[in-house]
C-alpha positions in Angstrom: -36.6 -0.5 37.4 -36.8 2.8 35.4 -34.5 3.3 32.4 -31.6 5.6 33.3 -31.2 8.7 31.2 -28.5 11.2 30.5 -28.9 14.5 28.8 -26.4 16.3 26.5 -27.0 20.0 26.7 -25.3 22.8 24.7 -24.1 25.6 27.0 -23.9 28.7 24.9 -22.2 31.0 27.4 -19.5 28.4 28.2 -19.3 27.2 24.6 -19.3 23.5 25.6 -21.6 20.6 26.1 -22.8 19.3 29.5 -23.6 15.7 30.4 -26.4 15.9 33.0 -28.6 13.5 34.9 -32.3 14.3 35.2 -32.9 16.8 38.0 -29.2 17.3 38.8 -28.2 20.8 39.7 -24.8 20.4 38.1 -23.3 18.7 35.1 -21.7 15.3 35.6 -19.1 16.2 32.9 -18.5 18.9 30.3 -16.8 18.4 26.9 -15.9 20.8 24.1 -18.0 19.0 21.4 -21.3 17.2 21.3 -19.6 14.0 20.0 -17.2 14.0 22.9 -20.1 14.6 25.4 -22.0 11.7 24.0 -18.9 9.5 24.3 -18.4 10.6 27.9 -22.0 10.0 28.7 -21.6 6.4 27.5 -18.5 6.0 29.7 -20.4 7.4 32.8 -23.5 5.2 32.3 -23.2 2.6 29.5 -26.8 1.4 29.7 -28.4 4.8 29.9 -30.6 6.3 27.2 -28.7 9.4 26.0 -30.9 12.3 24.9 -29.3 15.1 22.9 -30.6 18.7 23.0 -31.6 19.8 19.5 -33.7 22.9 19.5 -35.4 23.7 16.2 -38.7 25.0 15.0 -41.0 22.4 13.6 -43.6 23.0 10.9 -46.2 23.1 13.7 -44.5 26.0 15.3 -43.5 24.1 18.5 -40.0 23.3 19.7 -38.4 19.9 19.1 -36.0 19.6 22.0 -34.6 16.1 22.7 -33.6 13.3 20.5 -31.5 10.1 20.7 -28.2 10.3 18.9 
């Protein structure tokens, strides 16, 4: 069985953080802070791998997008 994943994405226009399942067209939940979104993701799917969006430039010029909290 494949490991379940949940993504925490910052939504700039809305100013909040979305908890999203892979391939889902809509967020499972939204929270005002990243910490609250991570906590909510753990409530939704306790055994899931939670991946947090962190976009930054690396020294190689590519984007580093997802990390585990």
